[in-house]
Each structure stands twice: as structure tokens, then as C-alpha cells.
C-alpha positions as CSV (number, residue, x, y, z in Angstrom):
1,M,90.6,5.1,-22.6
2,K,87.9,3.9,-24.6
3,K,88.2,3.6,-28.2
4,T,85.1,4.2,-30.2
5,S,85.0,2.2,-33.3
6,R,82.9,3.2,-36.1
7,K,81.8,0.8,-38.7
8,S,82.4,1.8,-42.2
9,P,79.4,2.7,-44.3
10,V,80.2,-0.2,-46.7
11,S,80.0,-2.8,-44.0
12,M,76.9,-1.1,-42.7
13,L,75.4,-1.3,-46.2
14,L,76.4,-5.0,-46.6
15,M,74.8,-5.7,-43.2
16,L,71.5,-4.1,-44.2
17,A,71.5,-5.9,-47.6
18,L,72.1,-9.2,-45.9
19,F,69.3,-8.5,-43.4
20,G,67.0,-7.6,-46.3
21,F,67.7,-10.7,-48.2
22,L,67.1,-12.9,-45.1
23,A,63.8,-11.0,-44.5
24,M,62.7,-11.6,-48.1
25,G,63.6,-15.2,-48.0
26,A,61.6,-15.8,-44.8
27,C,58.5,-14.0,-46.2
28,K,58.3,-15.8,-49.5
29,S,54.9,-15.4,-51.0
30,K,53.2,-18.7,-51.6
31,K,51.8,-19.3,-55.0
32,V,48.2,-20.3,-55.0
33,V,48.0,-23.5,-56.9
34,E,44.6,-24.1,-58.4
35,A,43.5,-27.6,-57.7
36,A,42.8,-29.7,-60.7
37,P,39.0,-30.1,-61.0
38,A,37.8,-33.3,-59.4
39,P,37.0,-35.9,-62.0
40,E,33.4,-36.5,-62.5
41,P,32.2,-39.6,-60.7
42,V,31.7,-42.5,-63.0
43,E,28.8,-44.7,-62.1
44,E,30.0,-48.3,-61.8
45,P,27.5,-50.9,-62.4
46,A,26.4,-52.6,-59.2
47,P,28.0,-56.0,-58.8
48,A,25.6,-58.9,-59.4
49,P,24.3,-60.1,-56.1
50,T,26.1,-63.3,-55.0
51,P,23.9,-66.1,-53.9
52,P,24.2,-66.9,-50.2
53,P,26.6,-69.7,-49.4
54,A,24.9,-73.1,-49.5
55,P,24.3,-74.6,-46.1
56,P,26.8,-77.4,-45.3
57,A,25.7,-80.8,-46.4
58,P,24.3,-82.9,-43.5
59,S,26.6,-85.5,-42.1
60,A,25.9,-89.2,-42.6
61,E,24.8,-89.5,-38.9
62,E,22.3,-86.6,-39.4
63,V,20.8,-88.3,-42.5
64,A,20.6,-91.6,-40.7
65,V,18.8,-90.1,-37.7
66,E,16.3,-88.4,-40.0
67,K,15.6,-91.6,-41.9
68,L,15.3,-93.7,-38.7
69,E,12.9,-91.2,-37.1
70,A,10.8,-91.3,-40.2
71,F,10.8,-95.1,-40.1
72,F,9.8,-95.1,-36.4
73,N,6.9,-92.8,-37.0
74,T,5.8,-94.7,-40.1
75,I,5.8,-98.0,-38.2
76,T,4.0,-96.4,-35.2
77,N,1.3,-94.9,-37.4
78,A,1.0,-97.9,-39.9
79,S,-2.6,-98.6,-40.8
80,S,-2.0,-102.4,-41.0
81,V,0.4,-105.0,-39.8
82,Q,1.5,-105.7,-43.3
83,S,2.5,-102.1,-44.0
84,A,4.3,-102.0,-40.6
85,N,6.2,-105.2,-41.4
86,G,7.2,-103.7,-44.8
87,S,8.5,-100.6,-43.1
88,I,10.4,-102.7,-40.5
89,Q,12.1,-104.6,-43.3
90,E,13.1,-101.3,-45.0
91,A,14.4,-99.9,-41.6
92,L,16.4,-103.1,-40.9
93,G,18.3,-102.4,-44.2
94,M,19.9,-99.4,-42.5
95,F,21.5,-101.6,-39.8
96,S,24.6,-103.8,-39.9
97,N,22.4,-106.8,-38.7
98,Q,19.1,-107.5,-37.0
99,E,20.9,-107.9,-33.7
100,T,22.3,-104.4,-33.6
101,P,22.0,-103.2,-29.9
102,V,19.5,-100.5,-28.9
103,L,20.2,-98.8,-25.6
104,I,17.5,-96.7,-24.0
105,V,18.8,-94.1,-21.4
106,I,16.4,-94.0,-18.5
107,H,18.5,-91.7,-16.3
108,E,21.7,-89.7,-16.5
109,E,23.5,-87.9,-13.7
110,N,27.0,-86.3,-13.8
111,G,27.6,-87.9,-17.2
112,I,26.8,-91.4,-15.9
113,K,24.0,-93.0,-17.9
114,D,21.6,-95.7,-16.6
115,Y,20.1,-97.8,-19.4
116,D,17.0,-99.9,-19.6
117,E,17.6,-103.6,-20.4
118,P,19.4,-103.7,-23.8
119,T,17.4,-104.8,-26.7
120,T,18.0,-105.3,-30.4
121,I,16.7,-103.2,-33.3
122,N,14.5,-106.0,-34.6
123,K,12.8,-106.3,-31.2
124,Y,12.5,-102.5,-30.8
125,L,10.9,-102.1,-34.2
126,N,8.4,-104.8,-33.5
127,Y,7.7,-103.2,-30.1
128,L,6.8,-99.9,-32.0
129,K,4.5,-101.9,-34.3
130,D,2.7,-103.6,-31.3
131,T,2.4,-100.6,-29.0
132,K,1.8,-97.9,-31.7
133,K,3.7,-95.5,-29.4
134,N,7.0,-93.8,-30.2
135,L,8.1,-92.5,-26.8
136,N,11.8,-92.2,-27.6
137,Y,14.1,-90.1,-29.8
138,I,17.5,-90.9,-31.1
139,S,20.2,-89.4,-29.0
140,D,23.2,-91.1,-30.5
141,L,24.1,-93.7,-33.1
142,R,27.3,-95.2,-34.5
143,L,27.9,-96.0,-38.1
144,D,30.4,-98.5,-39.6
145,G,32.5,-97.9,-42.7
146,S,29.7,-98.7,-45.1
147,G,27.3,-96.3,-43.4
148,R,25.2,-98.9,-41.6
149,V,24.1,-98.4,-38.0
150,T,26.1,-100.5,-35.5
151,E,24.6,-99.1,-32.2
152,L,21.6,-97.0,-31.4
153,E,21.0,-94.9,-28.2
154,L,17.5,-93.6,-27.5
155,R,16.1,-91.3,-24.8
156,R,12.6,-90.5,-23.6
157,K,10.9,-87.6,-25.3
């Protein structure tokens, strides 16, 4: 036989109360929290413009190349032999000695260079004075510890 069990009204009431509390806990109302007003923007003074970084100082080789090119042009365009000779003497002061080799590249292929007959700086500067033509530019130079040119390599313009 089947037994019917009836729940007592107290247990039924407790069950409903429990269900009610759970329902109320799940449906909590959320409080609306008013956001604090945003602070007014404060104008910050614009930073002082920074000057652009200075270009790097030219190397000793670059300075020597510029000076030598200027000397070559001055000797080539000299108005008299005396002024050309004065410029030659100034230019020779940049070299370790008057016999500093000057190599003129006449051809280069696959990294192999062919040079004209080697000459000295003294002969080359006098050649510029005599021909009044500067057909070469400085492609490489070597400096010693005191900043004087020990070897000069030229190429055709």
C-alpha cells in the first residue's frame, strides 16, 4: 500500500520562507551611485619647445677632406703663380711629409682597383697649379695620430 505523507504546515511555511529569502537575495536592488563630478580640466602650460638635437660633429677625416678640396680648388683657380705656391705651402702643412703618396684610381671592378702611376702630394699640387684643372675628388684618406694625412686616394669626377 501506498502511504501518503503529508507535510506539516510548519515545514511548509519554513520552506516558503526560505524560498522567499532566496528570491529576495537574488533580486537585490542595486543602488544608483552618483558619480563624482569630473574635475575641471586644468590647463597645463605648454612645455617649452626643445631645440632639435645638434648634428653630430664631423669626423677628422671629413674635416680634412673639406679642407683639401678647398685647397685643390684654390690652387686650380689661383690668379698668379705666387698665390698658388702660397696655397700649396698651406696645403702641405696638412700632410705628414711632402712625399705622402697620392693614388689615383683609374678603374675598379669587383672591388679590385687599378691605379695610375703613384705620385706624391707635392707633385700633385704642382700639377694642379700647372694644368689649372681639378679632375679628381678625394675618395679616401688616412690620417696619423696627430691628424696629418699619410695617404690620399683620388678618383675621377
